[in-house]
N, C-alpha and C positions, 0 to 999 in steps of 0.2 A: 504493500500500500504506500509506503514512504517513497519507494522508487518512482511509482506513478506520480506521486505528489511533486517530486523534483521535476519530472518532465513537464507536468501540467503548468507549473508556474515559471518554468524556464530558468532555473538557476544555472548560471554559467560562470559565476565567480567562485574563487576559492574563499571560503568563509574566513580563513585565518588571516587574510591580507586584503588590503585595499590600495588602489593606486591613487596617489595624491596628484594635485595639479602639476607639480614639478616632475612627476614621473617616478618619484621615489616610492618604493613599496613600504607601506606601514601596516602594522598590526591593527586590525579592527578593535574598537573599544570593548573592554569588558563591561558587563552590566551587572550591578548589584542592586536588586530591587527589594526594598524593605517595606513590608506590608503589615500594618497594625490592624486590629479589629475594633471598630467602634470608637475611634479617636476623632473627635470633632475638631474642626480647624480653629475654633475659638480658644481652645485650651492648650496653648503653647506660649512660652514667653515671647518669642519673636513676633507673634501675632497680637501682642498687647495684653495678655493675661498677667496681672501683677502678682498673682498668688502662686501659680504653678511653677515649679523649678525645672527648667529644661536647659541647663547650661550647654550641653553638648550639641543639641539641636540649634540653640541660639548661635553658637560658634559656627556651626555648619551653614546657617543662614547668612552669616557674614561673608561667605564666599560661594554662595549658590544663588539660584533664582527661586524665589518664593512665588508660586502661582496661586494667587489669592481667590480666583474664581474657578476652582476645581470642584466639579459637581458629581455626586454619586447618582447616576440616572435612576436606578431602582435601589433604594438605600436598605438593602438586605444582603446578608453574607453571600449566599450562593449565586443570586443573579449578578452581583458585582463580579464575582470571580469568573463566572462563565463569560461575561463581557470582556474582562481583562484578558482572558486566554484567547478569545476568538475575534475581538474587535466588532462583535455583533450585539444587537439589542436583545433583550430577554425574550421577546416574542419570536425571534428567529432561533435562538439557541434552545428554546423550550424551558430554560431554567429561569422561571419567573417566581418561583417559590423556593424555599429551602428543602434540602435533603432529596433532591432528584438528581439524576445523572446527566452530565454533559455527554454529548455524542462522542463516543470513542474515536470516531473517524473525522472529527473536526479538524479543519486546517487551523492549527493553533500556534501560540507563541513558542512553546518549547520545541515543537516540530520544525518550525521555520528556522530557528536558531541552530538546531542540531543539523538539519539538512544543509545549512550554510557553513558547516565546519566548526561550530561552537561546541564546547563542552557545556552540558546543562545540569543544573542542580536545583533541587527543591527541598527546603527544610521547614518543617512545622505544619501548620494547619492547611489542609487541602479543601475539604468541603465541596467536592464536585463529583463524588462517585455514587452517592445514593444507594449504597448497599448496606448501610448501617454505620454508625459513627466510629465503631472500633474495628471494623472489618478490614481484612487484608485487601490491598488494591494491586492487582497483577500488572505486569509491565505494559501490557497492551492498553491499559486504561490510565497510563501515567502521562499522556500527552507529550511524549518526547523527552521527558526529564530522566536523566541517567543516574546521577547521584541522588539518592532518595532516602530521606529520614522523615517520614510523614505519618500523621494520623488524620483520618477523615475529619474528625472534630472532637475536641474536648474543651471544657471550661474548668476542669479540675487541675489547675495550673501547678499544684504542688504534689500531684500524684498522676503524672502525665506519661503516656507511652507513645511509641512510634514503631512503624515497620521500616526496617532498613533496606538498603540495596541488596543485602544478603537474604532478603525475604524472611527475616527473623524479627520477632517482636522484642522490643527492649524498652527500658524506662529512662526518661530524662531524670537526671539527678537534681533534686531540689526544685526551685521555681523554674518552670520549663523554659521560659524566655531567656534566662541566663544561660542555661545549658545549650539551647539552640543557637544562641549568638556565639558562644564559644566554639561550637562546631562549625558555624559559618566562617568565623575568623580563621580557624584551622584550615578550612577549604581554601580560603584566600591565600594563606601563607604557603600552602603546598603548590600553588601555581605561580610562585614568584618568578621562576625562570622558564615557565611553560611557553612554548611557541604558539599554542592555540589559545584564542580568547575564550572567555566563559560567560555564561548567563547564570546567575545564581539568584533565586528568589528565597527570601527569608520571611516566613509568614507567622507572625505571633498571634496567639489567642487573646491576650490582654490588649488594651484595658477594658475589654468587654466584661460585663458582669460575670461572676460575683465580685463586687468591689472589695469586699472584706478579705479576700484571699491575697491581696497585694502583700509584698514582703513587709514585715513589721517595721524595719528600720526606715522604710520610705513612708509608711503611714504615719509614723511618729512625727515626721516633719510638719504634718498638717493638723495634728490633733489639737494643739494649743494655739493655732494660728487663726486669726479672725478672717474667715474666708468671705470674699465678696461674691454674691450670687448674681446671676444674670437677671436683668430687669424684668424678665417675663416669668419668673418663678412665683406662683401664687403665695400669698402670705401664709396660708395654712399649711403649706408644704416646705417652708423654708428650713425648718429644723431637720426634716428628712433629707432635704437637698444637701445641707452641710454634712450630714453623716455620709451620704453617698460620695461627696467630693473628697472626703478624707481618703477613702479607698481608691476612687477613680484617679485622683492625682497621685496617690501612692504608686499605682500601676504605671502611670505616665512617667513619673520620675525614675522608676526602675528601668523602664524601656529606654529612657533618655541615656542612662548609663550604658546601655547596650550599644547605642549609637556611637558612644565614645570608644567602645571596644572595636567596633567595625572600622571606624575611621583610623584608629591606631594601627590596625593590621594592614590597611591599605597604604598608609604613610610609611611604615617600616619596611614594607616589601617594595616600595617605589611604584606600586601599581596605581596610586591615586590619580596621577596625571593622565592616565589613559583609561580611566574607568568612569562610566556613566553611573553615578550614584543617585538612586531615587528613593525618597521616603514619602509614603502616603498611607492612606487608610481606606478601608472598603466603604465606610459610612460613618456617620457620627452617632451621637446618643443624646436623647432629650434631657436626661438627668433632672427631671421635674420641671423643665421649662414648659410653659403652657399646661402644666399639670400632668405631663406624660413622662414615661421612664425610658423606653428603648428607642426604636427607630421606626422605619416605614412611614414616617410623616413627611410632609412637604416643607417643613420649617427648616430654617438655616442650620439649627443644631443637628439635624438629621442628614441633610444633603450636602452641606459644605464641608469638604475634607481638606486636610493639609496636602500640599504637594511641593516638595523641595527637590530640585534637580541640580546636582553639581557635575559639571563637565568642563574642566578648564579649557580644553581645546575649542569649545564653542562659545563659552560664556566668560572666560577669564576667571579671575579670582576675587572680583569685587561683588559683594552681595547686592541683589536687585530685587525689586518687587515687580510683578507682571500681572496685570488684571485680565489677560485674555481668557476667554471661556474655554474650558476643557471638560468634556464629558467622559464617562467611563469607557465607552467603546473607542475613544480616541487614543487611549493609552497604548494598546498593542501596535497599531500602525505607526505611532510616533516613535516608539522604541525601535522598531524596524527601520524607520526612516533615519534615525540618528546613526544607525550602524550600517546604513547603505545596503540593507537586505530587501529582498523582494516582498511585496505586500500582496497576499492572496486576494483574488477577485471577490471572494466571499466576504471580505471585510466591509462593514458599514460605517465605521468611524472614520475620522479624518486624520491624516498624517500631519501633525502640527510642528514637526521638527524644523522645517524651513522657516515657518513663522517665528518660532522660538529663537532661531539664529538671526532673525532680522532680514532674511532674504526674500520673504513674501509678506504681504499685509494681511492682517486678520480680516476675515469676511463674515465670521459667525456672529450673529446678533441675538442668538437665543439658543438654549439647549433644552432638550426634553427631560422632564422628570416624571416618574410614574410609579404607581402601585397597581399591579395587575390583578392581585388577589390577596386581600388582607388576611392575615393568619396569626396564630399564636398569641402574641401580646396585644394584638389589635383585631380580634374577631368582630363580626357584625354585631354581636350581642353587647359589645362595648363601644359601639359607634364607629367601627371600622368601615372603610369604604374604598372602593377603587377610585383612582384619580389619574388624570393626566395634566401636565402643566408645562409651562415654559419659564425658565429662569434666565433673565438677561443680566447685564452688569448692574442694573439698578432695580429691576422689578421681579417679583414672583407672582405669577398668575396661574391659578389652578381651577380645574373643573372636576366635579364628580359626575355620576351618571344622571343627576338631576339638573345639571347646568353649572354656570359659574359659581365658584365656592369661595375662593380666596384671592385677594389682590393686595399686595404689600409694596410700598415704596421703601426698599431696604436702605436707601440713602438717608431719607428723613426719619425712618422708623426702623432702626436696626434690630430691635427686639420684636418686631412684627406684632405690635399691639393694636394697630389701627387698620382693620380690614376695610379696604376701599371698594370692595366689589360692587356695592350698591350705592356708592357715592356719585351723585349726578355730575360733579365736577371732574370725576375720573373716568367718565364713559369713553372719552376719546382714546385714552391710553388702553382701556379695557378692549376696545374694538381692535386696536393695533396688535395687542398681545394675543387676542383670539385668532387673528389672521396668522400670526407667527405659529401658534400652536396647531392650527389647521394644516399649515404647510408641513410642519414636522411630522404630524400623524400620517399625512398622505405619503410623505417620503418613506416612512417606515411601514406602510401598508397596515396601519393600526386602525381598526374599526372601532376601538374603544367599547368593547363588549363587556358584559358582566364577567367577573372573575371566574364564575363557575363554567362559563362557556369554554374558557381556555383549559380549565381542569379537565373537562370532558374531552376536548380536542386531543389533549396529550395523554389521556387515559390514566391520570393520576388518581390515587385514592387518598381522601382526606378524612380527618376525624371531625368531631363536632365543633372544633375551633377553627376549622379550615386548614389545619396543619397536616402536611404529609408526614406520617409517622417516621421515626428515625430508623427505619428498618429497610427491607429489601424491595425497593421499587427502582427499576432501571430505566434507561433511556427509552422513550416512547411508552413508559408505564407498564412494561411487561414484568410480572412478578418473578422474583428469583427465589429459589428454594434455599 
C-alpha cells in the first residue's frame, strides 16, 4: 500500500536532503512536534497570564513565532488528532467523536514523512485507534510511525502504561509526562550524528483532567497564591475554579519543565538550528468559564490553542507574534510545506508555510469551528447541541440547528459576555459572518445535519450520553471481537 502511495503522489526527492538555491545539498529539517491535551492559549505566561509559571515556554517564545489565532476546529481529542494526521475535516475522516478509529489507509502525516526518507517516532497518547483505550495497536494501524511508545488513552498520569516498538506493554515511571519527555530527549540525542532527518511527535495527556493528579511540588506553587480568575467565571463557581486552577496550573508548570528538557537536548546535540520545533494543544478547557468545565464549546477557552513554532532558518531568533488564522486541518500540510515534502491531494487544509515565511499574503478571513455530535460532558440532557461557526480575527459567530446562536466581538468583549446575535446594530456584521460560514460549509460539503445522522452514517454505537463506549468499534463502525 505504501509503495502505491509513493507512486500516486509522485515522490521523486530523497527525503534526507534538499537542494538549496545555491545548489548546495542540505539536510531537511527535523521536526519535533509537542502536543499537550486541553491546554488553552490563555494560560501561558507569554500570552499574558500573570499567575501561571511557564519560564521555559516564555524563553522559547522569545525566539519563536507565537501564532495567536490558532483554532481547534472541533475542540475534542480524537477529531483534532485525526485532522492533525490527515489535514482533513472531521466529516471527511469520520472521526467527529471520541474513541472511533481513523482509517488505517489514510494518507497521513507519518506516512508522508516516512515515504520521504524521514525516521518517524510517536511517544505518548494516540487516541485514534478505537479498539479500547488500553489495547495493543498493531503496526499497520500506526500511520507510518516506526519508533513507538504509545497508549491509546489514559488520564491516570501516575500509573501510566504504553506499548513499545517491541510490541510489549510497559509502564512509565512516575508522572508519565516526565518519563515520556525523557524518552523523547533520548531519541533526540541518539540522532545527533544521524544523516537522516526525523519527525518525532510527543503527545502528553496533561493538563487534561484530573487536575488533582499534577505533581505535588508544582501544585504547591499555586496553593497559597491569590489566583486571578477569568472575567467570565460565575460568582458561585469561583471557589471551585480556584481549586481547579491549582491542579491545572500545576500540570502546566510541570509540562513547562519538560519543554526545558527538550530544548536542552536539542541545544546540546546542535540539532536546534535545523529543527522545526512546534508546541501546541489539541483544544482548550473551560475551567468554569461560562459555568462549564471541559471542552466542545465554541468559546475562546475551548477553541483557542497555543501554537509556538521555532525554526531559525525561516524565522531567525527574535520572538514575534503573528495573528494569522490557522485551523487544525492546516497543520499537516504546513509541516509538509516547511520540509518541502509532497502534500497529498486528499488534504483539505491549507499549507501556511509560505505565508509564515512572508513569501505569500494571508487570504483566510475566517475559519470553521464545529461540534458535530455533542457527547459525554455535554449531552443533550445538559443543553448540548450541534453547532457550526466561523471564527475571524475579531468575531465569533455560531449557529445551532435552530439558527443563529452566538455573536461575540472578541476585541471589545474578550470574555464573551455580551452576545450580539440579536442586537439590531450588529445585523450587518451578522449577515457578513453568515455568508462566510455558508461558504465554509459549502466548501466542506457540510449539510449541517443533526449529530445522530452522522452517527448513523458511520455506523457508530453510542450510549445514553451520546458517547461511543471506550471499547471495540473500528473504522466504519464494524464491531471487533
